[in-house]
N, C-alpha and C positions, 0 to 999 in steps of 0.2 A: 505494500500500499504505500509505502512511504516513498517507494522508487518511483511509482505511481504520480505522487504528488508531484515531484522534482519534474517530471517529464511535462505534468501540465503548466506548471510554473515555468519552464523554459518554453513553451509554446506560446505562452501569454506574453513573455517578454519579446518573442519574436514579433508580436504584434505591436510593438512600441519598438519604432524604426526611428534612426538618426538618419537626417536629412540635412547634408550641411552641418550647421552648428545648430539644429533644432532638433529635439525629440519629441515626434508625434505621438501622442498617447491614445492606444485604443486597443486594451487589454482584452481577451476574452478569455472567460474562467468558466468552472462548472458552477451552476446555479445555487446549488449545496453548500458553497464556500462562503464564508463570512468575509472572506478577503485575505490578503497576505502582505507580506513585506520583503522589500529586496533593496539590495545596495546597488545603485548605476554609476559606473566610473566612466566620465569622460575627461580624457588625457589625466591632469593632476588634481581633478575636483571629484567630489563624492556626492551624490543623490541619495538620499535616504528617502526611498518611495514607500508609503503605506497604501495599500489599496483596500476600500471599505467597500462590503457589498449588503448594505441593509437591505435591500428591494429584492434580494434575492435573483438577479439577472445574470445571464452570462457575459453581456456586453451592454456598451453605452455610457460615456463619461458624463455624469450630470455637476461634476465640481472637480476642479483642479485648484491647487493653492502651491505655491512657491514662497518659501519664507514668509510666511503669513500675508500673501500678496494673492488675490484671487485672479485667477486666468478668466478672462470672458472671451466668447467668442470662440476661436480655433483651440482646440484641445492641445496644442503643442507648448513647448516651453522653448526658451532661447539658452543654448548651453553654453556656459562660459568656462575658459581655464584659469580659475583664480585660485588654486590649491584650496578652496573653502569646503565645508560641508553645507550641504543645502535640503531642507525638509519638503518633501513633496507629498503632501496628503491629496488623494483620489479617493472621489465617492463614485460608486456606479450607480445607475439609474436611470 
């Protein structure tokens, strides 16, 4: 079961694509999952990503925040090589 969970997370990560210096966020997970956490690295920068699934959906981004700033419109974020750690909460729904 644990190996299967890692496979599903890896597939969800593949749905999050880097395009230039932007991370397009579109995770796809089983509806039963409450969410997951991962660390994404871009060059020397760390992004601590937390995905929550309160509505038990398999995909669809309702909310993305980066360092307490809500992203509106396009669910993608600009990536920086600033050697810092950034918090990225994501809510599906």
